[in-house]
MDAnalysis code that builds the backbone (N, CA, C; Angstrom):
import MDAnalysis as mda
import numpy as np

u = mda.Universe.empty(318, n_residues=106, atom_resindex=np.repeat(np.arange(106), 3), trajectory=True)
u.add_TopologyAttr("name", ["N", "CA", "C"] * 106)
u.add_TopologyAttr("resid", np.arange(1, 107))
u.add_TopologyAttr("resname", ["MET", "THR", "ARG", "ILE", "LYS", "SER", "LEU", "PHE", "ALA", "TRP", "ASP", "SER", "LEU", "ALA", "ILE", "PHE", "ILE", "LEU", "CYS", "THR", "ALA", "ASP", "MET", "LEU", "SER", "THR", "LEU", "TYR", "TRP", "VAL", "ASN", "ALA", "HIS", "VAL", "ALA", "THR", "GLU", "ALA", "ASN", "PRO", "TYR", "MET", "ASN", "PHE", "TRP", "LEU", "GLU", "LYS", "GLY", "ASP", "PHE", "ALA", "PHE", "CYS", "ILE", "ALA", "LYS", "VAL", "MET", "SER", "TYR", "LEU", "PRO", "LEU", "LEU", "LEU", "PHE", "ALA", "ALA", "TYR", "TYR", "ARG", "PRO", "ARG", "ARG", "PRO", "ARG", "LEU", "ILE", "ARG", "VAL", "SER", "LEU", "ARG", "GLY", "ALA", "LEU", "ALA", "LEU", "TYR", "ILE", "ALA", "LEU", "TYR", "VAL", "SER", "GLY", "VAL", "ILE", "THR", "GLN", "SER", "PHE", "LEU", "THR", "VAL"])
u.atoms.positions = np.array([
    [-22.270, -57.208, 38.146],
    [-22.460, -57.730, 39.493],
    [-21.081, -57.908, 40.130],
    [-20.877, -57.353, 41.304],
    [-19.594, -57.483, 41.973],
    [-19.448, -58.876, 42.559],
    [-18.228, -59.212, 42.948],
    [-17.986, -60.549, 43.501],
    [-18.714, -60.749, 44.828],
    [-18.810, -59.688, 45.619],
    [-19.528, -59.809, 46.894],
    [-20.996, -60.102, 46.626],
    [-21.599, -59.360, 45.690],
    [-23.002, -59.624, 45.357],
    [-23.177, -61.005, 44.741],
    [-22.211, -61.435, 43.917],
    [-22.348, -62.740, 43.290],
    [-22.163, -63.865, 44.296],
    [-21.410, -63.599, 45.371],
    [-21.267, -64.602, 46.422],
    [-22.592, -64.803, 47.152],
    [-23.395, -63.738, 47.226],
    [-24.671, -63.809, 47.926],
    [-25.861, -63.882, 46.974],
    [-25.654, -64.344, 45.760],
    [-26.761, -64.579, 44.831],
    [-27.641, -65.685, 45.421],
    [-28.929, -65.671, 45.077],
    [-29.863, -66.594, 45.723],
    [-29.501, -68.055, 45.500],
    [-28.986, -68.389, 44.317],
    [-28.656, -69.788, 44.071],
    [-27.439, -70.229, 44.886],
    [-26.473, -69.329, 45.061],
    [-25.323, -69.648, 45.911],
    [-25.754, -69.796, 47.363],
    [-26.596, -68.888, 47.824],
    [-27.096, -68.977, 49.194],
    [-27.925, -70.240, 49.405],
    [-28.712, -70.605, 48.414],
    [-29.544, -71.801, 48.530],
    [-28.673, -73.056, 48.656],
    [-27.625, -73.140, 47.862],
    [-26.720, -74.288, 47.961],
    [-26.031, -74.296, 49.319],
    [-25.575, -73.129, 49.776],
    [-24.911, -73.039, 51.076],
    [-25.854, -73.491, 52.194],
    [-27.077, -72.997, 52.176],
    [-28.050, -73.345, 53.222],
    [-28.398, -74.829, 53.161],
    [-28.638, -75.351, 51.975],
    [-29.000, -76.764, 51.837],
    [-27.863, -77.680, 52.288],
    [-26.657, -77.388, 51.869],
    [-25.516, -78.236, 52.246],
    [-25.242, -78.154, 53.742],
    [-25.368, -76.962, 54.315],
    [-25.154, -76.811, 55.749],
    [-26.254, -77.516, 56.539],
    [-27.488, -77.399, 56.078],
    [-28.595, -78.108, 56.732],
    [-28.409, -79.620, 56.628],
    [-27.935, -80.088, 55.489],
    [-27.654, -81.512, 55.306],
    [-26.578, -81.961, 56.293],
    [-25.530, -81.169, 56.430],
    [-24.446, -81.498, 57.349],
    [-24.959, -81.579, 58.791],
    [-25.705, -80.562, 59.213],
    [-26.195, -80.523, 60.595],
    [-27.221, -81.614, 60.873],
    [-28.113, -81.861, 59.909],
    [-29.107, -82.925, 60.114],
    [-28.439, -84.302, 60.130],
    [-27.433, -84.487, 59.315],
    [-26.702, -85.757, 59.326],
    [-26.052, -85.974, 60.685],
    [-25.396, -84.938, 61.194],
    [-24.770, -85.059, 62.519],
    [-25.816, -85.390, 63.589],
    [-26.936, -84.714, 63.532],
    [-27.992, -84.958, 64.519],
    [-28.498, -86.399, 64.435],
    [-28.854, -86.832, 63.224],
    [-29.433, -88.165, 63.058],
    [-28.424, -89.271, 63.369],
    [-27.173, -89.068, 62.980],
    [-26.156, -90.088, 63.252],
    [-25.871, -90.162, 64.749],
    [-25.743, -89.021, 65.393],
    [-25.477, -89.019, 66.835],
    [-26.668, -89.506, 67.647],
    [-27.874, -89.384, 67.092],
    [-29.075, -89.910, 67.749],
    [-29.298, -91.385, 67.403],
    [-28.404, -91.967, 66.601],
    [-28.490, -93.369, 66.172],
    [-29.774, -93.664, 65.400],
    [-30.222, -92.673, 64.633],
    [-31.425, -92.834, 63.822],
    [-31.060, -93.156, 62.375],
    [-29.898, -92.677, 61.926],
    [-29.497, -92.855, 60.526],
    [-27.989, -93.077, 60.455],
    [-27.539, -93.398, 59.256],
    [-26.114, -93.530, 58.976],
    [-25.775, -92.654, 57.778],
    [-24.517, -92.383, 57.626],
    [-24.055, -91.613, 56.459],
    [-23.924, -92.580, 55.289],
    [-24.639, -92.316, 54.217],
    [-24.654, -93.212, 53.057],
    [-23.433, -93.030, 52.164],
    [-22.861, -91.838, 52.140],
    [-21.705, -91.546, 51.304],
    [-20.452, -92.127, 51.966],
    [-19.783, -93.087, 51.314],
    [-18.613, -93.717, 51.940],
    [-17.489, -92.720, 52.244],
    [-17.285, -91.754, 51.369],
    [-16.246, -90.742, 51.602],
    [-16.570, -89.921, 52.846],
    [-17.797, -89.459, 52.970],
    [-18.182, -88.659, 54.128],
    [-18.261, -89.527, 55.390],
    [-18.613, -90.794, 55.233],
    [-18.639, -91.698, 56.378],
    [-17.237, -91.892, 56.949],
    [-16.229, -91.918, 56.078],
    [-14.838, -92.004, 56.521],
    [-14.514, -90.844, 57.460],
    [-14.906, -89.629, 57.063],
    [-14.623, -88.451, 57.884],
    [-15.493, -88.416, 59.132],
    [-16.692, -88.935, 59.041],
    [-17.571, -88.981, 60.212],
    [-16.994, -89.904, 61.280],
    [-16.369, -90.985, 60.846],
    [-15.722, -91.890, 61.797],
    [-14.539, -91.233, 62.503],
    [-13.948, -90.204, 61.885],
    [-12.834, -89.464, 62.494],
    [-13.329, -88.464, 63.533],
    [-14.613, -88.146, 63.484],
    [-15.186, -87.223, 64.456],
    [-16.063, -86.182, 63.785],
    [-16.862, -85.521, 64.603],
    [-17.799, -84.523, 64.083],
    [-17.084, -83.346, 63.431],
    [-15.998, -82.875, 64.056],
    [-15.274, -81.737, 63.500],
    [-14.668, -82.078, 62.141],
    [-14.050, -83.248, 62.032],
    [-13.460, -83.677, 60.756],
    [-14.544, -83.793, 59.682],
    [-15.703, -84.334, 60.073],
    [-16.814, -84.442, 59.133],
    [-17.262, -83.065, 58.657],
    [-17.394, -82.122, 59.583],
    [-17.839, -80.767, 59.213],
    [-16.839, -80.088, 58.276],
    [-15.558, -80.221, 58.554],
    [-14.538, -79.626, 57.682],
    [-14.611, -80.258, 56.286],
    [-14.700, -81.579, 56.224],
    [-14.773, -82.259, 54.922],
    [-16.032, -81.855, 54.164],
    [-17.148, -81.742, 54.868],
    [-18.410, -81.369, 54.220],
    [-18.340, -79.945, 53.676],
    [-17.864, -79.017, 54.491],
    [-17.760, -77.621, 54.037],
    [-16.792, -77.512, 52.852],
    [-15.711, -78.279, 52.892],
    [-14.746, -78.238, 51.788],
    [-15.295, -78.895, 50.519],
    [-16.418, -79.594, 50.642],
    [-17.019, -80.189, 49.445],
    [-17.899, -79.200, 48.685],
    [-18.294, -78.084, 49.326],
    [-19.142, -77.130, 48.606],
    [-18.649, -75.688, 48.643],
    [-17.876, -75.307, 49.619],
    [-17.412, -73.924, 49.687],
    [-16.505, -73.536, 48.510],
    [-15.557, -74.379, 48.086],
    [-14.756, -74.005, 46.913],
    [-15.609, -73.774, 45.660],
    [-16.641, -74.583, 45.471],
    [-17.547, -74.399, 44.330],
    [-18.215, -73.026, 44.388],
    [-18.673, -72.642, 45.558],
    [-19.357, -71.355, 45.697],
    [-18.402, -70.182, 45.492],
    [-17.174, -70.305, 45.958],
    [-16.174, -69.255, 45.731],
    [-15.807, -69.170, 44.249],
    [-15.665, -70.317, 43.603],
    [-15.395, -70.370, 42.166],
    [-16.526, -69.701, 41.393],
    [-17.745, -70.016, 41.769],
    [-18.913, -69.432, 41.099],
    [-18.962, -67.921, 41.303],
    [-18.647, -67.458, 42.499],
    [-18.650, -66.018, 42.773],
    [-17.592, -65.309, 41.945],
    [-16.455, -65.956, 41.773],
    [-15.372, -65.352, 40.995],
    [-15.734, -65.253, 39.512],
    [-16.327, -66.315, 38.971],
    [-16.608, -66.350, 37.531],
    [-17.979, -65.822, 37.132],
    [-18.875, -65.598, 38.064],
    [-20.213, -65.125, 37.715],
    [-20.199, -63.826, 36.909],
    [-19.377, -62.824, 37.244],
    [-19.376, -61.602, 36.433],
    [-18.920, -61.838, 34.982],
    [-18.055, -62.817, 34.781],
    [-17.543, -63.100, 33.431],
    [-18.478, -63.995, 32.629],
    [-19.061, -64.982, 33.285],
    [-19.916, -65.977, 32.624],
    [-21.208, -66.163, 33.404],
    [-22.035, -65.128, 33.478],
    [-23.219, -65.202, 34.352],
    [-24.194, -66.321, 33.997],
    [-24.414, -66.535, 32.717],
    [-25.377, -67.575, 32.326],
    [-24.858, -68.970, 32.676],
    [-23.592, -69.238, 32.399],
    [-23.000, -70.537, 32.712],
    [-23.068, -70.822, 34.206],
    [-22.710, -69.843, 35.018],
    [-22.720, -70.036, 36.466],
    [-24.149, -70.213, 36.964],
    [-25.071, -69.397, 36.462],
    [-26.470, -69.488, 36.891],
    [-27.049, -70.864, 36.571],
    [-26.859, -71.328, 35.353],
    [-27.397, -72.635, 34.939],
    [-26.716, -73.761, 35.710],
    [-25.417, -73.661, 35.896],
    [-24.674, -74.709, 36.605],
    [-25.104, -74.812, 38.062],
    [-25.197, -73.673, 38.743],
    [-25.586, -73.704, 40.149],
    [-27.018, -74.176, 40.327],
    [-27.903, -73.747, 39.462],
    [-29.304, -74.176, 39.583],
    [-29.453, -75.656, 39.263],
    [-28.673, -76.145, 38.307],
    [-28.675, -77.577, 38.015],
    [-28.127, -78.386, 39.181],
    [-27.046, -77.885, 39.784],
    [-26.468, -78.558, 40.952],
    [-27.453, -78.548, 42.117],
    [-28.145, -77.455, 42.285],
    [-29.143, -77.342, 43.353],
    [-30.270, -78.349, 43.149],
    [-30.777, -78.440, 41.933],
    [-31.855, -79.392, 41.634],
    [-31.387, -80.832, 41.849],
    [-30.181, -81.144, 41.415],
    [-29.637, -82.491, 41.585],
    [-29.436, -82.817, 43.066],
    [-28.921, -81.868, 43.820],
    [-28.694, -82.075, 45.256],
    [-30.015, -82.339, 45.972],
    [-31.024, -81.544, 45.649],
    [-32.335, -81.736, 46.271],
    [-32.891, -83.110, 45.907],
    [-32.782, -83.500, 44.644],
    [-33.293, -84.803, 44.215],
    [-32.568, -85.943, 44.933],
    [-31.259, -85.855, 45.034],
    [-30.500, -86.901, 45.721],
    [-30.797, -86.927, 47.217],
    [-30.950, -85.758, 47.813],
    [-31.246, -85.679, 49.236],
    [-32.615, -86.293, 49.539],
    [-33.611, -85.930, 48.752],
    [-34.965, -86.465, 48.958],
    [-34.987, -87.967, 48.726],
    [-34.326, -88.431, 47.666],
    [-34.306, -89.875, 47.415],
    [-33.578, -90.617, 48.528],
    [-32.535, -90.018, 49.089],
    [-31.825, -90.636, 50.206],
    [-32.678, -90.724, 51.450],
    [-33.423, -89.664, 51.738],
    [-34.304, -89.665, 52.907],
    [-35.414, -90.701, 52.725],
    [-35.984, -90.759, 51.533],
    [-37.050, -91.737, 51.270],
    [-36.504, -93.154, 51.377],
    [-35.331, -93.399, 50.800],
    [-34.719, -94.724, 50.864],
    [-34.439, -95.102, 52.300],
    [-33.863, -94.168, 53.070],
    [-33.559, -94.433, 54.476],
    [-34.841, -94.737, 55.256],
    [-35.918, -94.035, 54.923],
    [-37.185, -94.268, 55.617],
    [-37.725, -95.665, 55.348],
    [-37.625, -96.124, 54.094],
    [-38.126, -97.448, 53.747],
    [-37.247, -98.550, 54.322],
    [-35.962, -98.280, 54.467],
    [-35.059, -99.292, 55.006],
    [-35.257, -99.505, 56.503],
    [-35.734, -98.483, 57.195],
    [-35.908, -98.615, 58.639],
    [-37.300, -99.124, 59.013],
    [-38.211, -99.225, 58.058],
    [-39.572, -99.689, 58.351],
    [-39.617, -101.181, 58.403],
])
């Protein structure tokens, strides 16, 4: 598998889409005064502005995806298991955060 193909593997794309959707939905909800950023590190950047928040958010996952694309041809099983585990954990944390936020506002 070439590096270009490994960059666009479904698990890498899924993480990219999920993290980007999380970033955009956070910006929408925070700017609509419906929610707050729960992560103190990301909240620091959000207080600096939307652009700073977006740069910090992208820098939290893009290096991982580039690293995975680089090493996938050498260690395909390790990268596949790691990315899928990270994806499952991210989804679980995201859902639990949304549920928690929903109960806190009721």
